[in-house]
N, C-alpha and C positions, 0 to 999 in steps of 0.2 A: 504494500500500500504506500502511496506517496501523496504529498500535498499538491493541491491544484496551484499551479504557478501563475494562472491568470484569473484571479478572483473577480467576480462580477460585483461591482460596487454601484450603488444608486448614483445616477448623474442628474444634477439639476442645472440645465443649461442657462438658467437665469442669472447665476452668480459666478463670477470668476473665482471666488474663494472656494466654492464647492468643487469646481473642476480641479483647482490646484490641490485641494485636500484629497480628493479621490485619486489623483495621480500619485501623490506622495505615499498614500496608504498602499496603493497597488505596487509601487516599487519596494516598499518595506516588506510587504507580504511575499513578493517574489524572492527577495534576498533571504528571508527566513525559510521559505520553502526549499530553496537550493541547499541551505545548510542542513535542514532536517533530512532531506532526501540523501545527502551525502553521508550523514551519520547512519541512516537506515540502510544504506547500501554497503555497510561494513567498513567504511573509512573510520580512522581513529578520530578525525575531526574535520568538519567542513569549514572552509575558509572563503571569504570573499574579499580579502585584502591582498590579493596577488596582483602583481604588475610586472611589466617588462623592464622597468627602470625605477630608480629611487623616486619617491614622491616629490613633486614640485609645487603642490598646492595642498591646503588643508592644515589642520592643527595637530601636532604630534608631541608626545611626551617622551622623556628619556626612557629607553627600554622598549618602545614600540617597535614591532618587527613587521616588515612587509616582505612576503614570500615572492621569489622570482617565479613567474608563471612560464618562463621560456628558458630554462637553464641549458647552457651549451658549454662545451669544453673550450677554454680559452688559454692563452699563454703560449710559451715556446716549449720545445722538446725538453723533457726532464723537469719542467716546472709548470705543467699544465694544471688548471684549476677549474672549478665550477663555482659560479656565484649562486649561493642558496637563497640570498635575499639581502635586505638592507636593514640595519638597526639604527634607531635614532639615538644619537649621543648628546645632542643639545636640543632642549625643548624649543618649540616655536612654530611659526607658520611659514614654511612647512617644517622647520627644524633642520638639523644637520644629520645626514645619514652616512654611514660607512658600510662598505660591502662586507658581507659575510662569505668568505671564500673557503673552499675545501679543496685540498690538493688531490689530484686523481692518481698520481704515481706514474703518469705517462710523460 
């Protein structure tokens, strides 16, 4: 069983606030449904904070971690590595991020 990712919310075309609220709730429910479905699918944890690069917008605190959604092997022979993600070392908007690298042994 999985959650519906496209909930049907009532729409009131007479007010822009109602449309904006419905859109925000729909996006929130979609995010929650993805995480619950990932957990239900046997994953240890569902995440929606993955990116292909360190954040450039948003507010972050020291210790926040953004997972790399497209890890590839980088570097030169005998010192190749994979970037697992980025960790925030200085709070701010967007904060200061450092790469979390893992050597591959290649």
